[in-house]
TIZA-634926 format. One record per residue (C-alpha): residue number from 0; residue in three letters; chain; y, x, z. Coordinates in nm, 4 decimals, padded with zeros to 6 digits. Layout:
% TIZA-634926
<n = NUM; res = ALA; chain = A; py = Y; px = X; pz = Z>
...
This chain:
% TIZA-634926
<n = 0; res = MET; chain = A; py = -00.0059; px = 00.0043; pz = -00.0087>
<n = 1; res = THR; chain = A; py = 00.3245; px = 00.1677; pz = -00.1136>
<n = 2; res = TRP; chain = A; py = 00.6231; px = 00.2017; pz = 00.1201>
<n = 3; res = ALA; chain = A; py = 00.8549; px = -00.0495; pz = -00.0991>
<n = 4; res = LEU; chain = A; py = 00.5770; px = -00.3238; pz = -00.0525>
<n = 5; res = VAL; chain = A; py = 00.5457; px = -00.2421; pz = 00.3366>
<n = 6; res = VAL; chain = A; py = 00.9177; px = -00.2963; pz = 00.3368>
<n = 7; res = VAL; chain = A; py = 00.9206; px = -00.6130; pz = 00.1537>
<n = 8; res = LEU; chain = A; py = 00.6457; px = -00.7529; pz = 00.3931>
<n = 9; res = ASN; chain = A; py = 00.8332; px = -00.6624; pz = 00.6820>
<n = 10; res = MET; chain = A; py = 01.1463; px = -00.8148; pz = 00.5850>
<n = 11; res = VAL; chain = A; py = 00.9598; px = -01.1409; pz = 00.4810>
<n = 12; res = ILE; chain = A; py = 00.7740; px = -01.1488; pz = 00.8367>
<n = 13; res = ALA; chain = A; py = 01.1418; px = -01.0889; pz = 00.9989>
<n = 14; res = VAL; chain = A; py = 01.2850; px = -01.3987; pz = 00.8133>
<n = 15; res = ALA; chain = A; py = 00.9953; px = -01.5975; pz = 00.9106>
<n = 16; res = TYR; chain = A; py = 01.0451; px = -01.5312; pz = 01.2625>
<n = 17; res = VAL; chain = A; py = 01.4347; px = -01.5896; pz = 01.2166>
<n = 18; res = VAL; chain = A; py = 01.3513; px = -01.9216; pz = 01.0997>
<n = 19; res = ILE; chain = A; py = 01.1269; px = -02.0177; pz = 01.3648>
<n = 20; res = SER; chain = A; py = 01.3331; px = -01.9195; pz = 01.6618>
<n = 21; res = ALA; chain = A; py = 01.6407; px = -02.0599; pz = 01.4826>
<n = 22; res = LEU; chain = A; py = 01.4333; px = -02.4072; pz = 01.4818>
<n = 23; res = ILE; chain = A; py = 01.3222; px = -02.3601; pz = 01.8599>
<n = 24; res = PHE; chain = A; py = 01.6790; px = -02.3048; pz = 01.9610>
<n = 25; res = THR; chain = A; py = 01.8441; px = -02.5686; pz = 01.7398>
<n = 26; res = GLY; chain = A; py = 01.5895; px = -02.8279; pz = 01.8971>
<n = 27; res = LEU; chain = A; py = 01.6820; px = -02.7203; pz = 02.2432>
<n = 28; res = VAL; chain = A; py = 02.0541; px = -02.7497; pz = 02.1667>
<n = 29; res = ARG; chain = A; py = 02.0053; px = -03.0821; pz = 02.0196>
<n = 30; res = THR; chain = A; py = 01.7869; px = -03.2070; pz = 02.2832>
<n = 31; res = ARG; chain = A; py = 02.0332; px = -03.0602; pz = 02.5324>
<n = 32; res = GLN; chain = A; py = 01.7233; px = -02.8641; pz = 02.6879>
<n = 33; res = LEU; chain = A; py = 01.8769; px = -02.5020; pz = 02.6505>
<n = 34; res = ARG; chain = A; py = 01.8960; px = -02.4537; pz = 03.0248>
<n = 35; res = SER; chain = A; py = 01.6079; px = -02.6966; pz = 03.1384>
<n = 36; res = ASN; chain = A; py = 01.3044; px = -02.5861; pz = 02.9080>
<n = 37; res = ARG; chain = A; py = 01.2654; px = -02.2129; pz = 03.0036>
<n = 38; res = LEU; chain = A; py = 00.9362; px = -02.2032; pz = 02.8484>
<n = 39; res = ALA; chain = A; py = 01.0641; px = -02.2953; pz = 02.5061>
<n = 40; res = LEU; chain = A; py = 01.3489; px = -02.0878; pz = 02.5462>
<n = 41; res = ALA; chain = A; py = 01.1234; px = -01.7708; pz = 02.6296>
<n = 42; res = THR; chain = A; py = 00.9097; px = -01.8657; pz = 02.3438>
<n = 43; res = GLY; chain = A; py = 01.2133; px = -01.8548; pz = 02.0820>
<n = 44; res = MET; chain = A; py = 01.3253; px = -01.5357; pz = 02.2278>
<n = 45; res = ILE; chain = A; py = 00.9642; px = -01.3700; pz = 02.1590>
<n = 46; res = PHE; chain = A; py = 00.9991; px = -01.4917; pz = 01.8164>
<n = 47; res = ALA; chain = A; py = 01.3465; px = -01.3453; pz = 01.7817>
<n = 48; res = SER; chain = A; py = 01.2561; px = -01.0081; pz = 01.9405>
<n = 49; res = CYS; chain = A; py = 00.9711; px = -01.0119; pz = 01.6695>
<n = 50; res = ALA; chain = A; py = 01.1999; px = -01.0786; pz = 01.4166>
<n = 51; res = ILE; chain = A; py = 01.4208; px = -00.7675; pz = 01.5434>
<n = 52; res = HIS; chain = A; py = 01.1309; px = -00.5412; pz = 01.5539>
<n = 53; res = HIS; chain = A; py = 01.0235; px = -00.6052; pz = 01.1682>
<n = 54; res = TRP; chain = A; py = 01.3504; px = -00.5850; pz = 01.0601>
<n = 55; res = ALA; chain = A; py = 01.4025; px = -00.2411; pz = 01.2155>
<n = 56; res = HIS; chain = A; py = 01.0663; px = -00.1320; pz = 01.1033>
<n = 57; res = GLY; chain = A; py = 01.1515; px = -00.2120; pz = 00.7614>
<n = 58; res = LEU; chain = A; py = 01.5070; px = -00.0209; pz = 00.7686>
<n = 59; res = HIS; chain = A; py = 01.3032; px = 00.2607; pz = 00.8887>
<n = 60; res = LEU; chain = A; py = 01.1251; px = 00.2657; pz = 00.5780>
<n = 61; res = LEU; chain = A; py = 01.4162; px = 00.1721; pz = 00.3499>
<n = 62; res = ILE; chain = A; py = 01.6586; px = 00.4457; pz = 00.5026>
<n = 63; res = PRO; chain = A; py = 01.5230; px = 00.7825; pz = 00.4223>
<n = 64; res = GLU; chain = A; py = 01.5095; px = 01.0508; pz = 00.7056>
<n = 65; res = GLY; chain = A; py = 01.6522; px = 01.3947; pz = 00.6105>
<n = 66; res = GLY; chain = A; py = 01.9837; px = 01.5754; pz = 00.6320>
<n = 67; res = GLY; chain = A; py = 02.2174; px = 01.7074; pz = 00.3749>
<n = 68; res = GLY; chain = A; py = 02.3702; px = 01.4249; pz = 00.1578>
<n = 69; res = ARG; chain = A; py = 02.1975; px = 01.1662; pz = 00.3433>
<n = 70; res = ALA; chain = A; py = 02.3203; px = 01.2468; pz = 00.6757>
<n = 71; res = GLY; chain = A; py = 02.5273; px = 00.9349; pz = 00.7181>
<n = 72; res = LEU; chain = A; py = 02.2196; px = 00.7194; pz = 00.6327>
<n = 73; res = GLU; chain = A; py = 02.0324; px = 00.9055; pz = 00.8804>
<n = 74; res = ALA; chain = A; py = 02.2908; px = 00.8521; pz = 01.1322>
<n = 75; res = THR; chain = A; py = 02.2767; px = 00.4824; pz = 01.0462>
<n = 76; res = ARG; chain = A; py = 01.9285; px = 00.4791; pz = 01.1059>
<n = 77; res = GLN; chain = A; py = 01.9274; px = 00.6451; pz = 01.4344>
<n = 78; res = THR; chain = A; py = 02.2026; px = 00.4010; pz = 01.5683>
<n = 79; res = TYR; chain = A; py = 02.0274; px = 00.1075; pz = 01.4478>
<n = 80; res = SER; chain = A; py = 01.6990; px = 00.2484; pz = 01.6229>
<n = 81; res = GLY; chain = A; py = 01.8823; px = 00.2890; pz = 01.9456>
<n = 82; res = ILE; chain = A; py = 02.0289; px = -00.0706; pz = 01.9176>
<n = 83; res = HIS; chain = A; py = 01.6883; px = -00.2194; pz = 01.8435>
<n = 84; res = ASN; chain = A; py = 01.5094; px = -00.0573; pz = 02.1207>
<n = 85; res = VAL; chain = A; py = 01.7887; px = -00.1991; pz = 02.3587>
<n = 86; res = LEU; chain = A; py = 01.7411; px = -00.5448; pz = 02.2223>
<n = 87; res = ILE; chain = A; py = 01.3768; px = -00.5434; pz = 02.2691>
<n = 88; res = GLU; chain = A; py = 01.3715; px = -00.4004; pz = 02.6100>
<n = 89; res = ILE; chain = A; py = 01.6471; px = -00.6863; pz = 02.7221>
<n = 90; res = LEU; chain = A; py = 01.4773; px = -00.9557; pz = 02.5187>
<n = 91; res = GLY; chain = A; py = 01.1327; px = -00.8561; pz = 02.6549>
<n = 92; res = ALA; chain = A; py = 01.2645; px = -00.8449; pz = 03.0217>
<n = 93; res = VAL; chain = A; py = 01.4044; px = -01.1909; pz = 02.9979>
<n = 94; res = VAL; chain = A; py = 01.0983; px = -01.3316; pz = 02.8610>
<n = 95; res = ALA; chain = A; py = 00.9091; px = -01.1468; pz = 03.1364>
<n = 96; res = ILE; chain = A; py = 01.1358; px = -01.2790; pz = 03.4043>
<n = 97; res = THR; chain = A; py = 01.1072; px = -01.6504; pz = 03.2302>
<n = 98; res = TYR; chain = A; py = 00.7379; px = -01.6401; pz = 03.2362>
<n = 99; res = LEU; chain = A; py = 00.7268; px = -01.4979; pz = 03.5863>
<n = 100; res = GLY; chain = A; py = 00.9493; px = -01.8037; pz = 03.6965>
<n = 101; res = LEU; chain = A; py = 00.6712; px = -02.0400; pz = 03.5512>
<n = 102; res = ARG; chain = A; py = 00.3798; px = -01.8516; pz = 03.6893>
<n = 103; res = ARG; chain = A; py = 00.3093; px = -02.1632; pz = 03.9357>
<n = 104; res = ASN; chain = A; py = 00.3628; px = -02.4169; pz = 03.6636>
<n = 105; res = TYR; chain = A; py = 00.0327; px = -02.3518; pz = 03.4627>
<n = 106; res = LYS; chain = A; py = 00.0425; px = -02.7173; pz = 03.3194>
<n = 107; res = ALA; chain = A; py = 00.3956; px = -02.6124; pz = 03.1307>
<n = 108; res = LEU; chain = A; py = 00.2129; px = -02.3123; pz = 03.0111>
<n = 109; res = ILE; chain = A; py = -00.0553; px = -02.4878; pz = 02.8276>
<n = 110; res = ASN; chain = A; py = 00.0847; px = -02.8235; pz = 02.7436>
<n = 111; res = THR; chain = A; py = 00.3248; px = -02.9058; pz = 02.4545>
<n = 112; res = PRO; chain = A; py = 00.6615; px = -02.8087; pz = 02.5522>
<n = 113; res = VAL; chain = A; py = 00.9077; px = -03.0938; pz = 02.6668>
<n = 114; res = MET; chain = A; py = 01.1152; px = -03.0739; pz = 02.3477>
<n = 115; res = PHE; chain = A; py = 00.8197; px = -03.2012; pz = 02.1370>
<n = 116; res = ASP; chain = A; py = 00.7182; px = -03.4425; pz = 02.3691>
<n = 117; res = ASP; chain = A; py = 00.9275; px = -03.7296; pz = 02.1824>
<n = 118; res = ALA; chain = A; py = 00.8198; px = -03.6324; pz = 01.8329>
<n = 119; res = VAL; chain = A; py = 00.4512; px = -03.6179; pz = 01.9405>
<n = 120; res = ARG; chain = A; py = 00.4915; px = -03.9753; pz = 02.1573>
<n = 121; res = ALA; chain = A; py = 00.6646; px = -04.1168; pz = 01.8528>
<n = 122; res = ALA; chain = A; py = 00.3998; px = -04.0162; pz = 01.5991>
<n = 123; res = ALA; chain = A; py = 00.1443; px = -04.1464; pz = 01.8164>
<n = 124; res = GLU; chain = A; py = 00.3129; px = -04.5026; pz = 01.8585>
<n = 125; res = GLU; chain = A; py = 00.3647; px = -04.5076; pz = 01.4822>
<n = 126; res = HIS; chain = A; py = 00.0139; px = -04.4464; pz = 01.4454>
<n = 127; res = LEU; chain = A; py = -00.1078; px = -04.6905; pz = 01.6762>
<n = 128; res = ARG; chain = A; py = 00.1383; px = -04.9776; pz = 01.5069>
<n = 129; res = VAL; chain = A; py = 00.0033; px = -04.8581; pz = 01.1612>
<n = 130; res = MET; chain = A; py = -00.3768; px = -04.9349; pz = 01.3003>
<n = 131; res = ALA; chain = A; py = -00.2495; px = -05.2486; pz = 01.4798>
<n = 132; res = PHE; chain = A; py = -00.1295; px = -05.3999; pz = 01.1163>
<n = 133; res = THR; chain = A; py = -00.3811; px = -05.2495; pz = 00.9208>
<n = 134; res = ASP; chain = A; py = -00.7369; px = -05.3831; pz = 00.8293>
<n = 135; res = GLN; chain = A; py = -00.9710; px = -05.1487; pz = 00.8909>
<n = 136; res = LEU; chain = A; py = -01.2283; px = -05.2221; pz = 00.6017>
<n = 137; res = THR; chain = A; py = -00.9680; px = -05.2544; pz = 00.3150>
<n = 138; res = ALA; chain = A; py = -00.6957; px = -05.0556; pz = 00.4372>
<n = 139; res = VAL; chain = A; py = -00.4234; px = -05.3412; pz = 00.3355>
<n = 140; res = PRO; chain = A; py = -00.2089; px = -05.5071; pz = 00.5976>
<n = 141; res = ASN; chain = A; py = -00.4039; px = -05.7783; pz = 00.8346>
<n = 142; res = ARG; chain = A; py = -00.3412; px = -06.1038; pz = 00.9655>
<n = 143; res = ALA; chain = A; py = -00.1047; px = -05.9347; pz = 01.2420>
<n = 144; res = ALA; chain = A; py = 00.0831; px = -05.7894; pz = 00.9510>
<n = 145; res = TYR; chain = A; py = 00.1213; px = -06.1305; pz = 00.7822>
<n = 146; res = GLN; chain = A; py = 00.2469; px = -06.2857; pz = 01.1198>
<n = 147; res = ALA; chain = A; py = 00.5056; px = -06.0302; pz = 01.1820>
<n = 148; res = PHE; chain = A; py = 00.6073; px = -06.0662; pz = 00.7891>
<n = 149; res = ALA; chain = A; py = 00.6241; px = -06.4236; pz = 00.8241>
<n = 150; res = ASP; chain = A; py = 00.8282; px = -06.3985; pz = 01.1548>
<n = 151; res = GLY; chain = A; py = 01.0745; px = -06.2091; pz = 00.9701>
<n = 152; res = LEU; chain = A; py = 01.1630; px = -06.5048; pz = 00.7226>
<n = 153; res = THR; chain = A; py = 01.1926; px = -06.7632; pz = 00.9742>
<n = 154; res = ASP; chain = A; py = 01.5778; px = -06.6884; pz = 00.9901>
<n = 155; res = ASP; chain = A; py = 01.5901; px = -06.7256; pz = 00.6057>
<n = 156; res = ARG; chain = A; py = 01.5953; px = -06.9892; pz = 00.3599>
<n = 157; res = ARG; chain = A; py = 01.4273; px = -06.8135; pz = 00.0709>
<n = 158; res = PRO; chain = A; py = 01.1924; px = -06.9207; pz = -00.1978>
<n = 159; res = VAL; chain = A; py = 00.8348; px = -06.8043; pz = -00.1074>
<n = 160; res = ALA; chain = A; py = 00.5065; px = -06.8399; pz = -00.3107>
<n = 161; res = VAL; chain = A; py = 00.1870; px = -06.8340; pz = -00.1160>
<n = 162; res = LEU; chain = A; py = -00.1306; px = -06.7517; pz = -00.2766>
<n = 163; res = PHE; chain = A; py = -00.4530; px = -06.8264; pz = -00.0695>
<n = 164; res = ILE; chain = A; py = -00.7499; px = -06.6236; pz = -00.2292>
<n = 165; res = ASP; chain = A; py = -01.1125; px = -06.6452; pz = -00.1669>
<n = 166; res = LEU; chain = A; py = -01.3711; px = -06.4781; pz = -00.3569>
<n = 167; res = ASP; chain = A; py = -01.6525; px = -06.7041; pz = -00.5057>
<n = 168; res = GLY; chain = A; py = -02.0117; px = -06.5948; pz = -00.4558>
<n = 169; res = PHE; chain = A; py = -01.9401; px = -06.3549; pz = -00.2092>
<n = 170; res = LYS; chain = A; py = -02.2124; px = -06.4458; pz = 00.0074>
<n = 171; res = GLN; chain = A; py = -02.4475; px = -06.4218; pz = -00.2776>
<n = 172; res = ILE; chain = A; py = -02.3215; px = -06.0720; pz = -00.3407>
<n = 173; res = ASN; chain = A; py = -02.3948; px = -05.9926; pz = 00.0395>
<n = 174; res = ASP; chain = A; py = -02.7421; px = -06.1399; pz = -00.0071>
<n = 175; res = GLU; chain = A; py = -02.8349; px = -05.9856; pz = -00.3200>
<n = 176; res = LEU; chain = A; py = -02.6911; px = -05.6284; pz = -00.3160>
<n = 177; res = GLY; chain = A; py = -02.6470; px = -05.5847; pz = 00.0827>
<n = 178; res = HIS; chain = A; py = -02.3461; px = -05.5908; pz = 00.2996>
<n = 179; res = ASP; chain = A; py = -02.2375; px = -05.2286; pz = 00.2024>
<n = 180; res = ALA; chain = A; py = -02.2019; px = -05.3658; pz = -00.1610>
<n = 181; res = GLY; chain = A; py = -02.0114; px = -05.6422; pz = -00.0651>
<n = 182; res = ASP; chain = A; py = -01.7616; px = -05.4316; pz = 00.2009>
<n = 183; res = ARG; chain = A; py = -01.6997; px = -05.1905; pz = -00.0973>
<n = 184; res = LEU; chain = A; py = -01.6451; px = -05.4753; pz = -00.3488>
<n = 185; res = LEU; chain = A; py = -01.3802; px = -05.6262; pz = -00.1114>
<n = 186; res = ARG; chain = A; py = -01.2160; px = -05.3072; pz = -00.0690>
<n = 187; res = ASP; chain = A; py = -01.1995; px = -05.2554; pz = -00.4149>
<n = 188; res = VAL; chain = A; py = -01.0370; px = -05.5997; pz = -00.4800>
<n = 189; res = ALA; chain = A; py = -00.7879; px = -05.5573; pz = -00.2072>
<n = 190; res = GLN; chain = A; py = -00.6875; px = -05.2092; pz = -00.3126>
<n = 191; res = ARG; chain = A; py = -00.6585; px = -05.3222; pz = -00.6761>
<n = 192; res = LEU; chain = A; py = -00.4460; px = -05.5813; pz = -00.5909>
<n = 193; res = GLU; chain = A; py = -00.2156; px = -05.4105; pz = -00.3680>
<n = 194; res = SER; chain = A; py = -00.1679; px = -05.1550; pz = -00.6451>
<n = 195; res = GLY; chain = A; py = -00.1108; px = -05.4180; pz = -00.8898>
<n = 196; res = LEU; chain = A; py = 00.1468; px = -05.6218; pz = -00.7183>
<n = 197; res = GLY; chain = A; py = 00.5269; px = -05.5838; pz = -00.7878>
<n = 198; res = ARG; chain = A; py = 00.8248; px = -05.5618; pz = -00.5681>
<n = 199; res = GLY; chain = A; py = 00.8829; px = -05.8784; pz = -00.3533>
<n = 200; res = GLU; chain = A; py = 00.4877; px = -05.9348; pz = -00.3322>
<n = 201; res = ARG; chain = A; py = 00.2815; px = -05.8880; pz = -00.0483>
<n = 202; res = LEU; chain = A; py = -00.0834; px = -05.8650; pz = 00.0042>
<n = 203; res = PHE; chain = A; py = -00.2608; px = -05.9522; pz = 00.3626>
<n = 204; res = ARG; chain = A; py = -00.6425; px = -06.0087; pz = 00.4399>
<n = 205; res = ILE; chain = A; py = -00.6614; px = -06.2955; pz = 00.6312>
<n = 206; res = GLY; chain = A; py = -01.0330; px = -06.2508; pz = 00.7371>
<n = 207; res = GLY; chain = A; py = -01.3878; px = -06.2339; pz = 00.5553>
<n = 208; res = ASP; chain = A; py = -01.3233; px = -06.2652; pz = 00.1883>
<n = 209; res = GLU; chain = A; py = -01.0021; px = -06.4269; pz = 00.2086>
<n = 210; res = LEU; chain = A; py = -00.6812; px = -06.2651; pz = 00.1047>
<n = 211; res = LEU; chain = A; py = -00.3267; px = -06.3839; pz = 00.0930>
<n = 212; res = VAL; chain = A; py = -00.0353; px = -06.2880; pz = -00.1403>
<n = 213; res = MET; chain = A; py = 00.2908; px = -06.3888; pz = -00.0535>
<n = 214; res = GLY; chain = A; py = 00.5840; px = -06.3799; pz = -00.3298>
<n = 215; res = VAL; chain = A; py = 00.9566; px = -06.3906; pz = -00.2193>
<n = 216; res = ASP; chain = A; py = 01.2745; px = -06.5062; pz = -00.4447>
<n = 217; res = LEU; chain = A; py = 01.0033; px = -06.5973; pz = -00.7121>
<n = 218; res = ASP; chain = A; py = 01.1097; px = -06.8952; pz = -00.9507>
<n = 219; res = GLU; chain = A; py = 00.8289; px = -07.1343; pz = -01.1008>
<n = 220; res = ALA; chain = A; py = 00.7609; px = -06.9283; pz = -01.4183>
<n = 221; res = ALA; chain = A; py = 00.7400; px = -06.6024; pz = -01.1868>
<n = 222; res = VAL; chain = A; py = 00.4969; px = -06.7670; pz = -00.9467>
<n = 223; res = GLY; chain = A; py = 00.2737; px = -06.8771; pz = -01.2572>
<n = 224; res = ASP; chain = A; py = 00.2817; px = -06.5033; pz = -01.3967>
<n = 225; res = LEU; chain = A; py = 00.1900; px = -06.3808; pz = -01.0614>
<n = 226; res = VAL; chain = A; py = -00.1263; px = -06.6242; pz = -01.0457>
<n = 227; res = THR; chain = A; py = -00.2233; px = -06.4873; pz = -01.3815>
<n = 228; res = LYS; chain = A; py = -00.1740; px = -06.1130; pz = -01.3066>
<n = 229; res = VAL; chain = A; py = -00.3828; px = -06.1815; pz = -00.9698>
<n = 230; res = ARG; chain = A; py = -00.6677; px = -06.3393; pz = -01.1419>
<n = 231; res = THR; chain = A; py = -00.6579; px = -06.0965; pz = -01.4095>
<n = 232; res = LEU; chain = A; py = -00.6975; px = -05.8166; pz = -01.1574>
<n = 233; res = ILE; chain = A; py = -00.9775; px = -05.9578; pz = -00.9622>
<n = 234; res = GLU; chain = A; py = -01.1749; px = -06.0835; pz = -01.2631>
<n = 235; res = ALA; chain = A; py = -01.1763; px = -05.7572; pz = -01.4322>
<n = 236; res = PRO; chain = A; py = -01.5220; px = -05.5647; pz = -01.3897>
<n = 237; res = PHE; chain = A; py = -01.5615; px = -05.3294; pz = -01.0888>
<n = 238; res = PRO; chain = A; py = -01.7945; px = -05.0281; pz = -01.1346>
<n = 239; res = SER; chain = A; py = -02.0778; px = -04.9688; pz = -00.8685>
<n = 240; res = ARG; chain = A; py = -02.3918; px = -04.8117; pz = -00.8122>
<n = 241; res = ASP; chain = A; py = -02.5663; px = -05.1088; pz = -00.9259>
<n = 242; res = GLY; chain = A; py = -02.3707; px = -05.1518; pz = -01.2125>
<n = 243; res = ASP; chain = A; py = -02.0521; px = -05.3610; pz = -01.3110>
<n = 244; res = ILE; chain = A; py = -01.9930; px = -05.6355; pz = -01.0579>
<n = 245; res = THR; chain = A; py = -01.7749; px = -05.9376; pz = -01.2124>
<n = 246; res = VAL; chain = A; py = -01.6163; px = -06.1418; pz = -00.9475>
<n = 247; res = THR; chain = A; py = -01.4032; px = -06.4580; pz = -00.9681>
<n = 248; res = ALA; chain = A; py = -01.1962; px = -06.5977; pz = -00.7294>
<n = 249; res = SER; chain = A; py = -01.0672; px = -06.9671; pz = -00.6129>
<n = 250; res = ILE; chain = A; py = -00.6780; px = -06.9626; pz = -00.5695>
<n = 251; res = GLY; chain = A; py = -00.4424; px = -07.2094; pz = -00.3995>
<n = 252; res = VAL; chain = A; py = -00.0715; px = -07.2055; pz = -00.4447>
<n = 253; res = ALA; chain = A; py = 00.2063; px = -07.3441; pz = -00.2596>
<n = 254; res = ARG; chain = A; py = 00.5740; px = -07.2786; pz = -00.2621>
<n = 255; res = GLY; chain = A; py = 00.8393; px = -07.3816; pz = -00.0517>
<n = 256; res = GLU; chain = A; py = 01.1698; px = -07.2343; pz = 00.1589>
<n = 257; res = SER; chain = A; py = 01.0987; px = -06.9755; pz = 00.4195>
<n = 258; res = GLY; chain = A; py = 01.2309; px = -07.0510; pz = 00.7655>
<n = 259; res = ALA; chain = A; py = 01.0323; px = -07.2649; pz = 01.0315>
<n = 260; res = HIS; chain = A; py = 00.8268; px = -07.4019; pz = 00.7320>
<n = 261; res = ILE; chain = A; py = 00.6369; px = -07.0810; pz = 00.6556>
<n = 262; res = ASP; chain = A; py = 00.3008; px = -07.1891; pz = 00.8217>
<n = 263; res = LYS; chain = A; py = 00.3156; px = -07.4968; pz = 00.6614>
<n = 264; res = ILE; chain = A; py = 00.3302; px = -07.3484; pz = 00.3177>
<n = 265; res = VAL; chain = A; py = 00.0467; px = -07.1208; pz = 00.4013>
<n = 266; res = ARG; chain = A; py = -00.1707; px = -07.4449; pz = 00.5254>
<n = 267; res = GLU; chain = A; py = -00.0998; px = -07.6090; pz = 00.1865>
<n = 268; res = ALA; chain = A; py = -00.1955; px = -07.3155; pz = -00.0102>
<n = 269; res = ASP; chain = A; py = -00.5133; px = -07.2919; pz = 00.1797>
<n = 270; res = VAL; chain = A; py = -00.6174; px = -07.6656; pz = 00.1171>
<n = 271; res = ALA; chain = A; py = -00.5213; px = -07.6050; pz = -00.2523>
<n = 272; res = MET; chain = A; py = -00.7652; px = -07.3310; pz = -00.2430>
<n = 273; res = TYR; chain = A; py = -01.0504; px = -07.5217; pz = -00.1141>
<n = 274; res = ARG; chain = A; py = -00.9827; px = -07.7870; pz = -00.3833>
<n = 275; res = ALA; chain = A; py = -01.0060; px = -07.5344; pz = -00.6462>
<n = 276; res = LYS; chain = A; py = -01.3023; px = -07.3926; pz = -00.5016>
<n = 277; res = ALA; chain = A; py = -01.4399; px = -07.7387; pz = -00.5191>
<n = 278; res = ALA; chain = A; py = -01.3402; px = -07.8028; pz = -00.8627>
<n = 279; res = ARG; chain = A; py = -01.5180; px = -07.4592; pz = -00.9681>
<n = 280; res = HIS; chain = A; py = -01.8539; px = -07.5928; pz = -00.8061>
<n = 281; res = ASP; chain = A; py = -01.8853; px = -07.2565; pz = -00.5926>
<n = 282; res = ARG; chain = A; py = -01.9635; px = -07.0729; pz = -00.9451>
<n = 283; res = PRO; chain = A; py = -02.1700; px = -06.7632; pz = -00.8014>
<n = 284; res = ALA; chain = A; py = -02.0109; px = -06.4272; pz = -00.9108>
<n = 285; res = GLY; chain = A; py = -02.1872; px = -06.2101; pz = -01.1819>
<n = 286; res = GLY; chain = A; py = -02.3451; px = -05.8692; pz = -01.1036>
């Protein structure tokens, strides 16, 4: 490895340590923990001392030794070397004293520093929220997510269209191909619908093989187009290990204004779905 490459590597490492220590100190300042969070402060100082060390090592290689016409460079190297040593000693002493002050608080040494607690807690809460509103089988919004979405519309008076969807012959697919195949089909249907819906259109899995599509601010023609799109997405063949599976769906449609009547619109769509299913005579899906 040539000296030039060693210089570059040391400079890159030094810059990385500077960035890390800067992030730590910035976090301490923003969270007003510069004085209270001694562990994070000491950790930032360690990274800063590492940056100084690598920067000094790179300069030692970059500034050649020797006398003659390079006496000025040699003097600069020696001066920086002295400053480097002093800074390393000071930072080392501060870090050592800080950790000695924390010697009885082993929990503080092994746990996440306080400055990161809020971020970790927020991430955990967001994960729990997503899990609570996501159907575990299909990974689309679940009934709780639908209720939250509907509650958000209670103060508005906007045109809402509800499509209540039930897959035809789904029990037969489970019986003939197994529940694993049925779960895969249901997951594929939900994922295809979710990716195919447009702006202002939301998909929810209500339970079993029942899905709900809600469209907001859609006129009558747009609702008709939505029904056609949903039916086309569902009825396109789904590849499986047992060959392509073709499934149909009974779709009930209801329209109205949002607000306190949103549940009434959903019930009307549910009733319309059962009427549509009766009209189709429970036609089984092809496999």
